[in-house]
C-alpha positions, 0 to 999 in steps of 0.5 A: 042560073047561078048568082054570077049569071044573074048579075050578068043578066041583070045588066045585059051588057058585058064590055070586053076590054083589052088594056095596054096600060092598066096602071093608068087606065083601069081605075078610070075605066071602071068608074066610067063603066059604073057611072054608065050603069054597066058594072061588069067587065071582061078583061081579056088576057090578050094584053099583059097585066090583065090580072093587075087591071082586074085588081085595080078595077075591083079596088076602084069600084067594089060593086063591079063584077070583074072577070077574065076573058080570052083565058087559055090556061089554068095558070091564067085562071089562077092569076085571075082569081088571085086578082079578084075575078069572079068569072072566066071566059074562054074563046073556045070550049076546053074541057080541062079549063071548064073542069078546073074552073068548076073545081075552083068554084068560079063561073066559066063561060066557054065559047061554043058555036057548034052542036059538039060544043053545046053537047060538051057544055051540057055534060058539064052542067053549064047553063050560060055559054058564050057564042063567039065570034057571034056575027062571023059564026052565023049570028042570031039566026044560028043562035036561035037554030041551036036553041031548038035542040038545046033549050037548056042554054042561055047565050052570051054572043060576043063578036060583031055586037054594036049599038046597031044590032044590040036590040035585035040580039037582046030581043031574043029570049035565048040571050042572057047578055051581049058582050061587046067592045064598041064602048071600050075601043082602044081609041076610046081608052087610049084617048081617055075618053071616059065621058064617051064610054059612060055615054055609050054605056048609058045608051046600051042600058037604055036599049036593054031596059026598053027590050025587057020592058023595065 
């Protein structure tokens, strides 16, 4: 794993964030995540101003590892990198985006759920891939089945992850980290419930450490 992979693995949790008001919320959210022991953020480009949110989060908490999610164009990769993003996440496997990210020297985690996706990721030399949408695509059982022919990969499942199943996923050695939005829901962010976000992060970190025996 590269340096970014290792930082994500060390935390074990990747909050998947949609910010509708980055100017108001990005800084407070970054601090809430870091206070909770989760200095990682995947800011999705599903909402306008994602690049602005990444920039604010990095300025507010320089220790934060911020990346861009739901990336579907090379222009978004450029915007994310200009804002200080250190990794890219795509919903599916797009060879053009993987090649472009690699040419720019930024880590990319494409969504992979089929043997064809895994083959494609293998050809690009990727070691960590996203499995999305996790629960809807077969969940941990499918991830384990896919690891038999493709033991090279560590996987970041995203989609349907919650405190209820986080331990199950993390207990598998195939899992590098789990992506989730349960600690950064629209209700929590919209209501500016920063203390609750911090609490949920701490609960998640506790599970990570228990599973790993830390």
